[in-house]
C-alpha positions in Angstrom: 0.0 0.2 -0.3 1.0 3.6 -1.2 0.3 5.4 2.2 1.6 2.6 5.0 4.2 3.4 7.0 5.0 -0.2 7.5 5.7 -1.4 4.1 7.6 1.3 3.7 9.6 0.4 6.5 9.4 -3.2 5.5 10.9 -2.2 2.2 13.7 0.3 3.6 12.3 2.9 2.7 12.1 4.5 5.8 15.4 4.0 8.1 15.0 1.6 10.6 16.6 -0.2 13.3 16.7 -3.4 11.8 17.7 -6.4 13.9 17.2 -9.2 10.7 15.9 -9.0 7.7 15.0 -11.4 4.8 13.0 -12.1 1.6 9.3 -12.2 3.5 9.6 -10.0 6.5 11.8 -7.0 8.5 12.6 -7.3 12.0 13.0 -3.7 13.6 13.0 -2.2 17.1 9.7 -0.3 18.1 10.1 3.4 18.4 7.8 3.5 21.2 9.0 0.4 23.2 7.5 -1.0 26.0 10.7 -2.3 27.3 14.4 -2.4 26.4 14.4 -3.8 23.1 10.7 -4.3 22.0 10.9 -5.3 18.6 8.5 -5.9 15.4 8.1 -8.3 13.3 7.0 -6.9 9.8 5.9 -9.0 6.4 7.1 -6.8 3.5 3.9 -7.3 1.6 0.8 -5.9 2.8 -1.9 -7.8 5.1 -3.9 -5.3 7.5 -4.4 -8.2 9.9 -4.0 -11.9 11.1 -7.6 -12.5 9.1 -6.1 -11.6 6.1 -2.2 -13.3 6.9 -1.6 -16.3 4.4 -1.3 -19.6 6.4 1.9 -20.0 5.5 2.8 -16.8 6.1 1.1 -17.1 9.5 3.4 -20.2 10.3 6.5 -18.3 9.1 6.1 -15.7 11.3 5.8 -17.9 13.9 9.0 -19.7 13.6 10.7 -16.4 13.1 9.1 -15.1 16.5 10.7 -18.2 18.0 14.3 -17.5 16.3 13.7 -13.9 17.1 12.8 -14.4 20.9 15.7 -17.4 21.7 18.3 -14.5 20.3 17.1 -11.9 22.3 16.7 -13.7 25.5 20.6 -14.2 24.9 21.7 -10.6 23.7 19.4 -8.6 26.4 19.1 -11.1 29.1 15.5 -10.8 29.9 14.0 -12.6 32.3 11.1 -13.3 29.8 9.0 -12.3 26.5 5.5 -11.4 25.8 4.7 -12.0 22.1 1.8 -9.7 20.8 -0.1 -9.2 18.1 -3.1 -7.1 17.8 -6.1 -7.1 15.3 -8.6 -4.5 15.0 -9.3 -1.1 16.8 -10.7 -3.0 19.8 -7.9 -4.8 20.3 -5.4 -2.1 20.4 -4.2 -2.1 16.5 -3.4 0.6 15.7 -1.0 0.5 12.3 -3.2 -2.0 9.9 -0.3 -3.9 8.8 0.5 -7.2 10.4 2.6 -6.9 12.7 4.0 -8.9 15.9 5.5 -7.4 19.0 8.3 -9.1 20.7 8.6 -7.1 23.9 11.3 -8.4 26.0 10.6 -8.7 29.9 12.5 -8.2 32.9 11.7 -8.8 36.6 9.8 -5.2 37.8 9.5 -3.8 34.5 6.0 -2.8 34.8 5.2 -3.4 31.2 2.0 -4.2 31.8 0.2 -7.0 29.1 -1.9 -7.7 31.6 -6.0 -7.5 31.9 -8.2 -8.3 35.1 -9.3 -12.0 35.1 -13.0 -12.6 34.9 -15.3 -15.7 35.2 -15.9 -18.0 33.2 -19.0 -18.8 34.0 -21.3 -23.0 32.7 -23.8 -20.9 30.2 -21.1 -18.4 28.5 -18.4 -21.4 28.2 -21.3 -23.4 26.4 -22.5 -21.1 24.3 -18.8 -20.0 23.0 -17.8 -23.4 22.7 -21.0 -24.5 20.3 -20.6 -21.0 18.3 -16.9 -21.4 17.7 -17.1 -25.1 16.9 -20.0 -24.0 14.6 -17.8 -22.0 12.5 -14.9 -24.3 11.9 
């Protein structure tokens, strides 16, 4: 897409702190990091979200995430990792080009990728199971 900032970054048209690049992906440091080393995996082709991402590329992105998390954990000596992928405005997606966040976590970093747990009732459980299975 002509006006997609992540397309331009992935293509190398806009400079970035690139950690990794191959024919299909560029991994860059996030300019608004949640923690030291927060990175983004960007496909070089434009897909708005996970719904549009081809299955083959989805498989490759999770393999790349694993490779990057292993390397980044070793390099940064972090204590853990969040791998986050948002789809849609309601889920916190702000740039509508598929991307995966790799967020190194450090003890007491307060980076906050959390929610307040609710309670799964039998009624809701049964409804969700029935509706999702019907769509598979």
